[in-house]
All heavy atoms as a GROMACS GRO file, in nm:
protein
  594
    1MET      N    1  -3.422  -5.162  13.867
    1MET     CA    2  -3.370  -5.297  13.864
    1MET      C    3  -3.218  -5.291  13.854
    1MET      O    4  -3.162  -5.221  13.771
    1MET     CB    5  -3.427  -5.372  13.745
    1MET     CG    6  -3.382  -5.513  13.736
    1MET     SD    7  -3.471  -5.593  13.600
    1MET     CE    8  -3.365  -5.729  13.574
    2SER      N    9  -3.153  -5.365  13.940
    2SER     CA   10  -3.007  -5.365  13.943
    2SER      C   11  -2.956  -5.499  13.893
    2SER      O   12  -3.022  -5.602  13.906
    2SER     CB   13  -2.960  -5.342  14.086
    2SER     OG   14  -2.820  -5.339  14.090
    3PHE      N   15  -2.838  -5.497  13.834
    3PHE     CA   16  -2.777  -5.620  13.786
    3PHE      C   17  -2.733  -5.707  13.904
    3PHE      O   18  -2.694  -5.656  14.008
    3PHE     CB   19  -2.657  -5.589  13.697
    3PHE     CG   20  -2.695  -5.519  13.570
    3PHE    CD1   21  -2.671  -5.383  13.554
    3PHE    CD2   22  -2.753  -5.588  13.466
    3PHE    CE1   23  -2.705  -5.319  13.437
    3PHE    CE2   24  -2.788  -5.525  13.348
    3PHE     CZ   25  -2.764  -5.390  13.334
    4ALA      N   26  -2.736  -5.839  13.884
    4ALA     CA   27  -2.698  -5.932  13.990
    4ALA      C   28  -2.553  -5.914  14.032
    4ALA      O   29  -2.521  -5.924  14.150
    4ALA     CB   30  -2.724  -6.076  13.945
    5TRP      N   31  -2.464  -5.885  13.936
    5TRP     CA   32  -2.323  -5.868  13.972
    5TRP      C   33  -2.302  -5.744  14.055
    5TRP      O   34  -2.215  -5.740  14.142
    5TRP     CB   35  -2.232  -5.869  13.848
    5TRP     CG   36  -2.268  -5.771  13.740
    5TRP    CD1   37  -2.348  -5.794  13.632
    5TRP    CD2   38  -2.226  -5.635  13.730
    5TRP    NE1   39  -2.359  -5.680  13.556
    5TRP    CE2   40  -2.284  -5.582  13.613
    5TRP    CE3   41  -2.145  -5.554  13.807
    5TRP    CZ2   42  -2.264  -5.452  13.572
    5TRP    CZ3   43  -2.124  -5.423  13.766
    5TRP    CH2   44  -2.184  -5.374  13.650
    6LYS      N   45  -2.385  -5.641  14.036
    6LYS     CA   46  -2.375  -5.521  14.119
    6LYS      C   47  -2.426  -5.550  14.260
    6LYS      O   48  -2.367  -5.507  14.358
    6LYS     CB   49  -2.459  -5.407  14.060
    6LYS     CG   50  -2.386  -5.323  13.961
    6LYS     CD   51  -2.469  -5.202  13.926
    6LYS     CE   52  -2.395  -5.114  13.831
    6LYS     NZ   53  -2.474  -4.997  13.792
    7GLN      N   54  -2.534  -5.625  14.269
    7GLN     CA   55  -2.590  -5.659  14.399
    7GLN      C   56  -2.494  -5.747  14.478
    7GLN      O   57  -2.493  -5.744  14.601
    7GLN     CB   58  -2.724  -5.730  14.383
    7GLN     CG   59  -2.832  -5.639  14.332
    7GLN     CD   60  -2.963  -5.712  14.307
    7GLN    OE1   61  -2.968  -5.834  14.303
    7GLN    NE2   62  -3.069  -5.635  14.289
    8ALA      N   63  -2.412  -5.827  14.408
    8ALA     CA   64  -2.314  -5.912  14.475
    8ALA      C   65  -2.189  -5.835  14.515
    8ALA      O   66  -2.100  -5.891  14.580
    8ALA     CB   67  -2.275  -6.028  14.383
    9GLY      N   68  -2.179  -5.708  14.476
    9GLY     CA   69  -2.065  -5.626  14.513
    9GLY      C   70  -1.946  -5.642  14.420
    9GLY      O   71  -1.833  -5.612  14.458
   10LEU      N   72  -1.969  -5.690  14.298
   10LEU     CA   73  -1.862  -5.709  14.202
   10LEU      C   74  -1.857  -5.592  14.103
   10LEU      O   75  -1.960  -5.532  14.073
   10LEU     CB   76  -1.883  -5.838  14.122
   10LEU     CG   77  -1.881  -5.968  14.198
   10LEU    CD1   78  -1.919  -6.082  14.106
   10LEU    CD2   79  -1.744  -5.993  14.258
   11THR      N   80  -1.738  -5.565  14.054
   11THR     CA   81  -1.728  -5.472  13.942
   11THR      C   82  -1.759  -5.550  13.816
   11THR      O   83  -1.756  -5.674  13.815
   11THR     CB   84  -1.587  -5.412  13.931
   11THR    OG1   85  -1.495  -5.518  13.902
   11THR    CG2   86  -1.546  -5.340  14.058
   12TYR      N   87  -1.787  -5.480  13.708
   12TYR     CA   88  -1.818  -5.548  13.582
   12TYR      C   89  -1.698  -5.628  13.533
   12TYR      O   90  -1.713  -5.741  13.486
   12TYR     CB   91  -1.863  -5.447  13.477
   12TYR     CG   92  -1.910  -5.512  13.350
   12TYR    CD1   93  -2.024  -5.590  13.348
   12TYR    CD2   94  -1.838  -5.498  13.232
   12TYR    CE1   95  -2.068  -5.652  13.231
   12TYR    CE2   96  -1.880  -5.559  13.115
   12TYR     CZ   97  -1.995  -5.635  13.116
   12TYR     OH   98  -2.038  -5.696  13.001
   13ASN      N   99  -1.578  -5.573  13.547
   13ASN     CA  100  -1.458  -5.646  13.504
   13ASN      C  101  -1.438  -5.773  13.585
   13ASN      O  102  -1.401  -5.877  13.531
   13ASN     CB  103  -1.334  -5.558  13.514
   13ASN     CG  104  -1.326  -5.458  13.403
   13ASN    OD1  105  -1.388  -5.475  13.299
   13ASN    ND2  106  -1.249  -5.353  13.424
   14ARG      N  107  -1.463  -5.766  13.715
   14ARG     CA  108  -1.448  -5.886  13.800
   14ARG      C  109  -1.554  -5.990  13.762
   14ARG      O  110  -1.526  -6.109  13.758
   14ARG     CB  111  -1.460  -5.847  13.946
   14ARG     CG  112  -1.430  -5.958  14.040
   14ARG     CD  113  -1.284  -5.993  14.034
   14ARG     NE  114  -1.261  -6.110  14.115
   14ARG     CZ  115  -1.174  -6.204  14.086
   14ARG    NH1  116  -1.097  -6.193  13.982
   14ARG    NH2  117  -1.161  -6.308  14.162
   15TYR      N  118  -1.676  -5.945  13.735
   15TYR     CA  119  -1.783  -6.034  13.691
   15TYR      C  120  -1.743  -6.107  13.563
   15TYR      O  121  -1.761  -6.228  13.551
   15TYR     CB  122  -1.911  -5.954  13.670
   15TYR     CG  123  -2.016  -6.022  13.586
   15TYR    CD1  124  -2.089  -6.129  13.637
   15TYR    CD2  125  -2.040  -5.980  13.456
   15TYR    CE1  126  -2.184  -6.191  13.558
   15TYR    CE2  127  -2.135  -6.042  13.377
   15TYR     CZ  128  -2.207  -6.148  13.430
   15TYR     OH  129  -2.300  -6.210  13.351
   16LEU      N  130  -1.686  -6.033  13.466
   16LEU     CA  131  -1.643  -6.095  13.341
   16LEU      C  132  -1.531  -6.195  13.365
   16LEU      O  133  -1.527  -6.301  13.302
   16LEU     CB  134  -1.596  -5.988  13.242
   16LEU     CG  135  -1.706  -5.902  13.181
   16LEU    CD1  136  -1.644  -5.797  13.090
   16LEU    CD2  137  -1.806  -5.986  13.106
   17ALA      N  138  -1.440  -6.164  13.456
   17ALA     CA  139  -1.329  -6.255  13.486
   17ALA      C  140  -1.382  -6.385  13.546
   17ALA      O  141  -1.336  -6.495  13.511
   17ALA     CB  142  -1.230  -6.189  13.581
   18VAL      N  143  -1.478  -6.375  13.636
   18VAL     CA  144  -1.537  -6.495  13.697
   18VAL      C  145  -1.610  -6.578  13.593
   18VAL      O  146  -1.595  -6.700  13.586
   18VAL     CB  147  -1.632  -6.456  13.814
   18VAL    CG1  148  -1.711  -6.576  13.862
   18VAL    CG2  149  -1.552  -6.395  13.927
   19ALA      N  150  -1.688  -6.512  13.507
   19ALA     CA  151  -1.761  -6.583  13.403
   19ALA      C  152  -1.666  -6.652  13.305
   19ALA      O  153  -1.688  -6.767  13.267
   19ALA     CB  154  -1.852  -6.486  13.327
   20ALA      N  155  -1.558  -6.584  13.268
   20ALA     CA  156  -1.460  -6.644  13.177
   20ALA      C  157  -1.393  -6.765  13.241
   20ALA      O  158  -1.371  -6.868  13.174
   20ALA     CB  159  -1.355  -6.541  13.138
   21ARG      N  160  -1.362  -6.756  13.370
   21ARG     CA  161  -1.300  -6.868  13.440
   21ARG      C  162  -1.394  -6.989  13.443
   21ARG      O  163  -1.351  -7.103  13.422
   21ARG     CB  164  -1.263  -6.827  13.583
   21ARG     CG  165  -1.179  -6.931  13.652
   21ARG     CD  166  -1.131  -6.890  13.790
   21ARG     NE  167  -1.134  -6.748  13.814
   21ARG     CZ  168  -1.188  -6.693  13.922
   21ARG    NH1  169  -1.244  -6.766  14.016
   21ARG    NH2  170  -1.187  -6.562  13.938
   22VAL      N  171  -1.522  -6.966  13.465
   22VAL     CA  172  -1.621  -7.074  13.467
   22VAL      C  173  -1.628  -7.143  13.330
   22VAL      O  174  -1.629  -7.265  13.321
   22VAL     CB  175  -1.759  -7.021  13.510
   22VAL    CG1  176  -1.868  -7.124  13.488
   22VAL    CG2  177  -1.756  -6.978  13.655
   23VAL      N  178  -1.630  -7.063  13.225
   23VAL     CA  179  -1.636  -7.119  13.090
   23VAL      C  180  -1.510  -7.200  13.060
   23VAL      O  181  -1.517  -7.311  13.009
   23VAL     CB  182  -1.656  -7.008  12.984
   23VAL    CG1  183  -1.638  -7.063  12.844
   23VAL    CG2  184  -1.794  -6.947  12.999
   24ARG      N  185  -1.393  -7.145  13.095
   24ARG     CA  186  -1.267  -7.217  13.070
   24ARG      C  187  -1.264  -7.350  13.143
   24ARG      O  188  -1.218  -7.450  13.090
   24ARG     CB  189  -1.148  -7.132  13.114
   24ARG     CG  190  -1.107  -7.031  13.013
   24ARG     CD  191  -0.976  -6.966  13.055
   24ARG     NE  192  -0.989  -6.824  13.035
   24ARG     CZ  193  -1.001  -6.733  13.131
   24ARG    NH1  194  -0.996  -6.768  13.257
   24ARG    NH2  195  -1.014  -6.606  13.102
   25ARG      N  196  -1.311  -7.352  13.267
   25ARG     CA  197  -1.309  -7.475  13.345
   25ARG      C  198  -1.407  -7.580  13.294
   25ARG      O  199  -1.394  -7.697  13.325
   25ARG     CB  200  -1.338  -7.445  13.492
   25ARG     CG  201  -1.223  -7.376  13.560
   25ARG     CD  202  -1.253  -7.350  13.705
   25ARG     NE  203  -1.140  -7.284  13.769
   25ARG     CZ  204  -1.142  -7.240  13.893
   25ARG    NH1  205  -1.250  -7.254  13.967
   25ARG    NH2  206  -1.036  -7.182  13.943
   26SER      N  207  -1.504  -7.539  13.216
   26SER     CA  208  -1.604  -7.634  13.165
   26SER      C  209  -1.559  -7.702  13.035
   26SER      O  210  -1.624  -7.795  12.990
   26SER     CB  211  -1.738  -7.563  13.142
   26SER     OG  212  -1.727  -7.473  13.035
   27LEU      N  213  -1.448  -7.657  12.977
   27LEU     CA  214  -1.401  -7.713  12.851
   27LEU      C  215  -1.330  -7.846  12.873
   27LEU      O  216  -1.284  -7.876  12.984
   27LEU     CB  217  -1.304  -7.615  12.783
   27LEU     CG  218  -1.363  -7.480  12.743
   27LEU    CD1  219  -1.252  -7.387  12.696
   27LEU    CD2  220  -1.467  -7.497  12.635
   28LYS      N  221  -1.317  -7.924  12.766
   28LYS     CA  222  -1.240  -8.047  12.772
   28LYS      C  223  -1.092  -8.012  12.790
   28LYS      O  224  -1.049  -7.901  12.760
   28LYS     CB  225  -1.259  -8.129  12.644
   28LYS     CG  226  -1.399  -8.184  12.633
   28LYS     CD  227  -1.414  -8.273  12.513
   28LYS     CE  228  -1.556  -8.326  12.507
   28LYS     NZ  229  -1.576  -8.410  12.389
   29ASP      N  230  -1.012  -8.108  12.838
   29ASP     CA  231  -0.875  -8.081  12.880
   29ASP      C  232  -0.789  -8.011  12.776
   29ASP      O  233  -0.722  -7.913  12.808
   29ASP     CB  234  -0.805  -8.211  12.924
   29ASP     CG  235  -0.854  -8.258  13.060
   29ASP    OD1  236  -0.907  -8.175  13.135
   29ASP    OD2  237  -0.838  -8.378  13.088
   30ASP      N  238  -0.788  -8.059  12.653
   30ASP     CA  239  -0.698  -7.999  12.554
   30ASP      C  240  -0.735  -7.853  12.525
   30ASP      O  241  -0.649  -7.765  12.521
   30ASP     CB  242  -0.697  -8.081  12.425
   30ASP     CG  243  -0.836  -8.097  12.364
   30ASP    OD1  244  -0.936  -8.086  12.438
   30ASP    OD2  245  -0.843  -8.121  12.241
   31LYS      N  246  -0.862  -7.825  12.510
   31LYS     CA  247  -0.906  -7.688  12.484
   31LYS      C  248  -0.899  -7.602  12.610
   31LYS      O  249  -0.873  -7.482  12.604
   31LYS     CB  250  -1.046  -7.688  12.426
   31LYS     CG  251  -1.054  -7.759  12.293
   31LYS     CD  252  -1.176  -7.720  12.217
   31LYS     CE  253  -1.191  -7.799  12.091
   31LYS     NZ  254  -1.100  -7.766  11.987
   32ARG      N  255  -0.920  -7.663  12.726
   32ARG     CA  256  -0.914  -7.591  12.853
   32ARG      C  257  -0.774  -7.537  12.878
   32ARG      O  258  -0.756  -7.422  12.918
   32ARG     CB  259  -0.956  -7.681  12.969
   32ARG     CG  260  -0.953  -7.612  13.104
   32ARG     CD  261  -0.992  -7.705  13.217
   32ARG     NE  262  -0.918  -7.829  13.217
   32ARG     CZ  263  -0.796  -7.845  13.270
   32ARG    NH1  264  -0.735  -7.744  13.324
   32ARG    NH2  265  -0.737  -7.962  13.267
   33LEU      N  266  -0.672  -7.619  12.854
   33LEU     CA  267  -0.534  -7.574  12.877
   33LEU      C  268  -0.497  -7.457  12.788
   33LEU      O  269  -0.434  -7.360  12.833
   33LEU     CB  270  -0.437  -7.691  12.856
   33LEU     CG  271  -0.449  -7.804  12.960
   33LEU    CD1  272  -0.360  -7.921  12.920
   33LEU    CD2  273  -0.414  -7.753  13.097
   34ALA      N  274  -0.536  -7.464  12.662
   34ALA     CA  275  -0.508  -7.353  12.570
   34ALA      C  276  -0.581  -7.227  12.613
   34ALA      O  277  -0.526  -7.116  12.609
   34ALA     CB  278  -0.546  -7.392  12.428
   35ALA      N  279  -0.706  -7.240  12.656
   35ALA     CA  280  -0.785  -7.124  12.699
   35ALA      C  281  -0.730  -7.064  12.828
   35ALA      O  282  -0.730  -6.942  12.844
   35ALA     CB  283  -0.931  -7.165  12.717
   36GLU      N  284  -0.683  -7.147  12.920
   36GLU     CA  285  -0.629  -7.095  13.045
   36GLU      C  286  -0.501  -7.016  13.019
   36GLU      O  287  -0.476  -6.915  13.084
   36GLU     CB  288  -0.603  -7.209  13.143
   36GLU     CG  289  -0.729  -7.260  13.207
   36GLU     CD  290  -0.705  -7.376  13.302
   36GLU    OE1  291  -0.591  -7.426  13.309
   36GLU    OE2  292  -0.801  -7.416  13.369
   37ARG      N  293  -0.421  -7.059  12.926
   37ARG     CA  294  -0.298  -6.984  12.892
   37ARG      C  295  -0.334  -6.848  12.834
   37ARG      O  296  -0.267  -6.748  12.863
   37ARG     CB  297  -0.212  -7.063  12.795
   37ARG     CG  298  -0.128  -7.169  12.861
   37ARG     CD  299  -0.023  -7.222  12.766
   37ARG     NE  300  -0.082  -7.295  12.655
   37ARG     CZ  301  -0.105  -7.426  12.655
   37ARG    NH1  302  -0.074  -7.498  12.759
   37ARG    NH2  303  -0.158  -7.484  12.550
   38ARG      N  304  -0.438  -6.842  12.753
   38ARG     CA  305  -0.481  -6.713  12.698
   38ARG      C  306  -0.536  -6.621  12.806
   38ARG      O  307  -0.533  -6.499  12.792
   38ARG     CB  308  -0.588  -6.735  12.591
   38ARG     CG  309  -0.536  -6.779  12.459
   38ARG     CD  310  -0.643  -6.768  12.351
   38ARG     NE  311  -0.770  -6.828  12.386
   38ARG     CZ  312  -0.806  -6.953  12.361
   38ARG    NH1  313  -0.723  -7.034  12.299
   38ARG    NH2  314  -0.924  -6.998  12.395
   39GLY      N  315  -0.590  -6.679  12.913
   39GLY     CA  316  -0.651  -6.599  13.018
   39GLY      C  317  -0.552  -6.535  13.113
   39GLY      O  318  -0.588  -6.446  13.189
   40ASP      N  319  -0.426  -6.578  13.114
   40ASP     CA  320  -0.326  -6.522  13.204
   40ASP      C  321  -0.279  -6.387  13.151
   40ASP      O  322  -0.241  -6.373  13.035
   40ASP     CB  323  -0.206  -6.615  13.217
   40ASP     CG  324  -0.239  -6.742  13.294
   40ASP    OD1  325  -0.338  -6.739  13.370
   40ASP    OD2  326  -0.167  -6.841  13.279
   41MET      N  327  -0.282  -6.286  13.238
   41MET     CA  328  -0.235  -6.154  13.199
   41MET      C  329  -0.164  -6.090  13.318
   41MET      O  330  -0.190  -6.124  13.432
   41MET     CB  331  -0.347  -6.058  13.165
   41MET     CG  332  -0.455  -6.102  13.086
   41MET     SD  333  -0.563  -5.963  13.058
   41MET     CE  334  -0.712  -6.050  13.080
   42ASP      N  335  -0.081  -5.998  13.284
   42ASP     CA  336  -0.014  -5.919  13.387
   42ASP      C  337  -0.024  -5.773  13.346
   42ASP      O  338   0.057  -5.724  13.267
   42ASP     CB  339   0.131  -5.963  13.401
   42ASP     CG  340   0.200  -5.894  13.518
   42ASP    OD1  341   0.131  -5.856  13.613
   42ASP    OD2  342   0.323  -5.878  13.512
   43LEU      N  343  -0.128  -5.707  13.393
   43LEU     CA  344  -0.150  -5.566  13.358
   43LEU      C  345  -0.094  -5.477  13.468
   43LEU      O  346  -0.106  -5.507  13.586
   43LEU     CB  347  -0.299  -5.538  13.341
   43LEU     CG  348  -0.369  -5.614  13.231
   43LEU    CD1  349  -0.518  -5.583  13.233
   43LEU    CD2  350  -0.311  -5.579  13.096
   44ARG      N  351  -0.034  -5.368  13.426
   44ARG     CA  352   0.020  -5.272  13.521
   44ARG      C  353  -0.027  -5.132  13.481
   44ARG      O  354  -0.057  -5.107  13.366
   44ARG     CB  355   0.173  -5.276  13.521
   44ARG     CG  356   0.228  -5.406  13.570
   44ARG     CD  357   0.378  -5.406  13.555
   44ARG     NE  358   0.431  -5.531  13.600
   44ARG     CZ  359   0.494  -5.549  13.715
   44ARG    NH1  360   0.515  -5.447  13.794
   44ARG    NH2  361   0.537  -5.667  13.750
   45PHE      N  362  -0.027  -5.044  13.580
   45PHE     CA  363  -0.060  -4.905  13.552
   45PHE      C  364   0.024  -4.815  13.642
   45PHE      O  365   0.081  -4.860  13.740
   45PHE     CB  366  -0.210  -4.876  13.573
   45PHE     CG  367  -0.252  -4.878  13.717
   45PHE    CD1  368  -0.258  -4.760  13.790
   45PHE    CD2  369  -0.286  -4.996  13.781
   45PHE    CE1  370  -0.297  -4.760  13.923
   45PHE    CE2  371  -0.324  -4.998  13.913
   45PHE     CZ  372  -0.330  -4.880  13.985
   46ALA      N  373   0.032  -4.690  13.604
   46ALA     CA  374   0.104  -4.591  13.684
   46ALA      C  375   0.024  -4.461  13.681
   46ALA      O  376  -0.032  -4.424  13.578
   46ALA     CB  377   0.244  -4.568  13.629
   47LYS      N  378   0.020  -4.393  13.793
   47LYS     CA  379  -0.043  -4.262  13.799
   47LYS      C  380   0.061  -4.157  13.766
   47LYS      O  381   0.175  -4.164  13.809
   47LYS     CB  382  -0.100  -4.237  13.938
   47LYS     CG  383  -0.219  -4.324  13.970
   47LYS     CD  384  -0.283  -4.283  14.100
   47LYS     CE  385  -0.402  -4.372  14.128
   47LYS     NZ  386  -0.471  -4.333  14.249
   48TRP      N  387   0.020  -4.060  13.687
   48TRP     CA  388   0.108  -3.950  13.648
   48TRP      C  389   0.068  -3.826  13.725
   48TRP      O  390  -0.050  -3.791  13.733
   48TRP     CB  391   0.098  -3.924  13.498
   48TRP     CG  392   0.161  -4.032  13.416
   48TRP    CD1  393   0.115  -4.158  13.396
   48TRP    CD2  394   0.283  -4.023  13.344
   48TRP    NE1  395   0.200  -4.228  13.316
   48TRP    CE2  396   0.305  -4.147  13.282
   48TRP    CE3  397   0.378  -3.923  13.325
   48TRP    CZ2  398   0.415  -4.174  13.204
   48TRP    CZ3  399   0.487  -3.948  13.246
   48TRP    CH2  400   0.505  -4.072  13.187
   49THR      N  401   0.168  -3.757  13.783
   49THR     CA  402   0.144  -3.634  13.857
   49THR      C  403   0.246  -3.530  13.813
   49THR      O  404   0.366  -3.556  13.817
   49THR     CB  405   0.157  -3.659  14.009
   49THR    OG1  406   0.074  -3.768  14.045
   49THR    CG2  407   0.116  -3.536  14.088
   50ASN      N  408   0.197  -3.416  13.771
   50ASN     CA  409   0.285  -3.306  13.728
   50ASN      C  410   0.384  -3.351  13.621
   50ASN      O  411   0.502  -3.314  13.624
   50ASN     CB  412   0.359  -3.245  13.847
   50ASN     CG  413   0.264  -3.180  13.945
   50ASN    OD1  414   0.159  -3.129  13.907
   50ASN    ND2  415   0.300  -3.184  14.072
   51GLY      N  416   0.339  -3.434  13.529
   51GLY     CA  417   0.423  -3.477  13.419
   51GLY      C  418   0.524  -3.585  13.453
   51GLY      O  419   0.610  -3.617  13.373
   52LYS      N  420   0.516  -3.642  13.573
   52LYS     CA  421   0.610  -3.747  13.614
   52LYS      C  422   0.533  -3.874  13.644
   52LYS      O  423   0.428  -3.872  13.708
   52LYS     CB  424   0.688  -3.704  13.738
   52LYS     CG  425   0.767  -3.578  13.716
   52LYS     CD  426   0.890  -3.576  13.797
   52LYS     CE  427   0.959  -3.444  13.768
   52LYS     NZ  428   1.097  -3.452  13.768
   53GLN      N  429   0.589  -3.985  13.595
   53GLN     CA  430   0.525  -4.114  13.615
   53GLN      C  431   0.550  -4.162  13.757
   53GLN      O  432   0.662  -4.159  13.807
   53GLN     CB  433   0.582  -4.216  13.516
   53GLN     CG  434   0.519  -4.352  13.528
   53GLN     CD  435   0.574  -4.450  13.426
   53GLN    OE1  436   0.642  -4.411  13.332
   53GLN    NE2  437   0.544  -4.576  13.444
   54GLY      N  438   0.443  -4.211  13.820
   54GLY     CA  439   0.455  -4.268  13.953
   54GLY      C  440   0.496  -4.414  13.946
   54GLY      O  441   0.535  -4.465  13.841
   55GLU      N  442   0.487  -4.480  14.058
   55GLU     CA  443   0.527  -4.620  14.068
   55GLU      C  444   0.433  -4.710  13.987
   55GLU      O  445   0.312  -4.691  13.987
   55GLU     CB  446   0.524  -4.662  14.214
   55GLU     CG  447   0.567  -4.804  14.240
   55GLU     CD  448   0.563  -4.840  14.388
   55GLU    OE1  449   0.570  -4.749  14.471
   55GLU    OE2  450   0.551  -4.959  14.417
   56MET      N  451   0.491  -4.808  13.918
   56MET     CA  452   0.411  -4.906  13.843
   56MET      C  453   0.344  -5.000  13.942
   56MET      O  454   0.409  -5.050  14.033
   56MET     CB  455   0.499  -4.986  13.747
   56MET     CG  456   0.561  -4.903  13.637
   56MET     SD  457   0.441  -4.846  13.518
   56MET     CE  458   0.406  -4.995  13.431
   57THR      N  459   0.214  -5.023  13.924
   57THR     CA  460   0.137  -5.107  14.014
   57THR      C  461   0.065  -5.214  13.934
   57THR      O  462   0.010  -5.187  13.828
   57THR     CB  463   0.032  -5.022  14.090
   57THR    OG1  464   0.097  -4.912  14.151
   57THR    CG2  465  -0.039  -5.103  14.195
   58ASN      N  466   0.066  -5.336  13.984
   58ASN     CA  467  -0.004  -5.447  13.922
   58ASN      C  468  -0.154  -5.426  13.944
   58ASN      O  469  -0.198  -5.397  14.056
   58ASN     CB  470   0.042  -5.578  13.985
   58ASN     CG  471  -0.014  -5.699  13.916
   58ASN    OD1  472  -0.134  -5.705  13.888
   58ASN    ND2  473   0.070  -5.795  13.889
   59VAL      N  474  -0.233  -5.441  13.839
   59VAL     CA  475  -0.377  -5.419  13.848
   59VAL      C  476  -0.442  -5.517  13.945
   59VAL      O  477  -0.529  -5.480  14.024
   59VAL     CB  478  -0.442  -5.428  13.708
   59VAL    CG1  479  -0.593  -5.426  13.717
   59VAL    CG2  480  -0.393  -5.315  13.620
   60ALA      N  481  -0.400  -5.644  13.944
   60ALA     CA  482  -0.458  -5.743  14.034
   60ALA      C  483  -0.432  -5.706  14.180
   60ALA      O  484  -0.522  -5.718  14.265
   60ALA     CB  485  -0.402  -5.881  14.003
   61ASP      N  486  -0.311  -5.659  14.210
   61ASP     CA  487  -0.280  -5.617  14.347
   61ASP      C  488  -0.362  -5.496  14.388
   61ASP      O  489  -0.411  -5.488  14.502
   61ASP     CB  490  -0.131  -5.585  14.360
   61ASP     CG  491  -0.042  -5.706  14.338
   61ASP    OD1  492  -0.092  -5.820  14.350
   61ASP    OD2  493   0.078  -5.686  14.309
   62ALA      N  494  -0.378  -5.401  14.297
   62ALA     CA  495  -0.457  -5.281  14.326
   62ALA      C  496  -0.604  -5.318  14.350
   62ALA      O  497  -0.668  -5.264  14.440
   62ALA     CB  498  -0.445  -5.180  14.213
   63ASN      N  499  -0.657  -5.411  14.270
   63ASN     CA  500  -0.796  -5.455  14.289
   63ASN      C  501  -0.813  -5.526  14.423
   63ASN      O  502  -0.912  -5.505  14.493
   63ASN     CB  503  -0.840  -5.548  14.176
   63ASN     CG  504  -0.879  -5.473  14.052
   63ASN    OD1  505  -0.907  -5.354  14.057
   63ASN    ND2  506  -0.881  -5.542  13.940
   64ALA      N  507  -0.718  -5.611  14.459
   64ALA     CA  508  -0.726  -5.682  14.587
   64ALA      C  509  -0.724  -5.583  14.702
   64ALA      O  510  -0.801  -5.597  14.798
   64ALA     CB  511  -0.611  -5.782  14.599
   65ALA      N  512  -0.638  -5.483  14.695
   65ALA     CA  513  -0.632  -5.381  14.800
   65ALA      C  514  -0.762  -5.302  14.808
   65ALA      O  515  -0.810  -5.271  14.917
   65ALA     CB  516  -0.515  -5.287  14.775
   66ALA      N  517  -0.822  -5.273  14.694
   66ALA     CA  518  -0.949  -5.200  14.692
   66ALA      C  519  -1.062  -5.282  14.754
   66ALA      O  520  -1.146  -5.229  14.826
   66ALA     CB  521  -0.985  -5.160  14.550
   67TYR      N  522  -1.063  -5.414  14.728
   67TYR     CA  523  -1.165  -5.500  14.787
   67TYR      C  524  -1.151  -5.506  14.938
   67TYR      O  525  -1.249  -5.502  15.012
   67TYR     CB  526  -1.158  -5.642  14.729
   67TYR     CG  527  -1.212  -5.654  14.589
   67TYR    CD1  528  -1.138  -5.714  14.489
   67TYR    CD2  529  -1.338  -5.606  14.556
   67TYR    CE1  530  -1.186  -5.725  14.360
   67TYR    CE2  531  -1.388  -5.615  14.428
   67TYR     CZ  532  -1.311  -5.676  14.330
   67TYR     OH  533  -1.360  -5.686  14.204
   68VAL      N  534  -1.027  -5.514  14.986
   68VAL     CA  535  -1.003  -5.518  15.131
   68VAL      C  536  -1.048  -5.386  15.193
   68VAL      O  537  -1.114  -5.385  15.297
   68VAL     CB  538  -0.854  -5.546  15.160
   68VAL    CG1  539  -0.823  -5.523  15.307
   68VAL    CG2  540  -0.818  -5.687  15.119
   69GLU      N  541  -1.014  -5.276  15.128
   69GLU     CA  542  -1.053  -5.145  15.179
   69GLU      C  543  -1.205  -5.130  15.183
   69GLU      O  544  -1.261  -5.079  15.279
   69GLU     CB  545  -0.992  -5.036  15.090
   69GLU     CG  546  -1.015  -4.896  15.142
   69GLU     CD  547  -0.946  -4.793  15.055
   69GLU    OE1  548  -0.828  -4.815  15.021
   69GLU    OE2  549  -1.011  -4.691  15.022
   70LYS      N  550  -1.272  -5.178  15.077
   70LYS     CA  551  -1.417  -5.169  15.072
   70LYS      C  552  -1.481  -5.258  15.180
   70LYS      O  553  -1.580  -5.221  15.242
   70LYS     CB  554  -1.468  -5.211  14.934
   70LYS     CG  555  -1.616  -5.197  14.917
   70LYS     CD  556  -1.660  -5.232  14.777
   70LYS     CE  557  -1.810  -5.219  14.764
   70LYS     NZ  558  -1.856  -5.254  14.631
   71ALA      N  559  -1.424  -5.376  15.203
   71ALA     CA  560  -1.478  -5.467  15.303
   71ALA      C  561  -1.462  -5.409  15.444
   71ALA      O  562  -1.547  -5.433  15.531
   71ALA     CB  563  -1.409  -5.602  15.294
   72ASN      N  564  -1.355  -5.335  15.468
   72ASN     CA  565  -1.330  -5.279  15.600
   72ASN      C  566  -1.398  -5.146  15.623
   72ASN      O  567  -1.401  -5.097  15.735
   72ASN     CB  568  -1.179  -5.263  15.623
   72ASN     CG  569  -1.109  -5.398  15.631
   72ASN    OD1  570  -1.169  -5.497  15.668
   72ASN    ND2  571  -0.982  -5.400  15.595
   73ALA      N  572  -1.454  -5.086  15.519
   73ALA     CA  573  -1.521  -4.957  15.532
   73ALA      C  574  -1.655  -4.976  15.602
   73ALA      O  575  -1.723  -5.077  15.583
   73ALA     CB  576  -1.543  -4.896  15.394
   74PRO      N  577  -1.694  -4.880  15.685
   74PRO     CA  578  -1.824  -4.890  15.751
   74PRO      C  579  -1.937  -4.880  15.651
   74PRO      O  580  -1.929  -4.807  15.552
   74PRO     CB  581  -1.825  -4.772  15.848
   74PRO     CG  582  -1.722  -4.678  15.796
   74PRO     CD  583  -1.621  -4.758  15.720
   75ALA      N  584  -2.043  -4.955  15.674
   75ALA     CA  585  -2.158  -4.954  15.585
   75ALA      C  586  -2.231  -4.822  15.600
   75ALA      O  587  -2.246  -4.768  15.709
   75ALA     CB  588  -2.250  -5.069  15.618
   76SER      N  589  -2.280  -4.770  15.489
   76SER     CA  590  -2.353  -4.642  15.495
   76SER      C  591  -2.500  -4.662  15.475
   76SER      O  592  -2.550  -4.756  15.430
   76SER     CB  593  -2.300  -4.545  15.392
   76SER     OG  594  -2.303  -4.602  15.263
   0.00000   0.00000   0.00000
């Protein structure tokens, strides 16, 4: 048995982000605005090679690129 989010082609983190967005949008206006502000993040990462830090990359941009790459990959 596989999870529905896996069958839909989502990662667990993406599934949680979608679920959190749905919950935030269902709140009343005053609480919704506060919750949406808490939900905004800007995460970055860098790959290290031979003791040197590589270029800083935004996680959202990296995820978007990975989704495009996966969508364009031939089905196996």
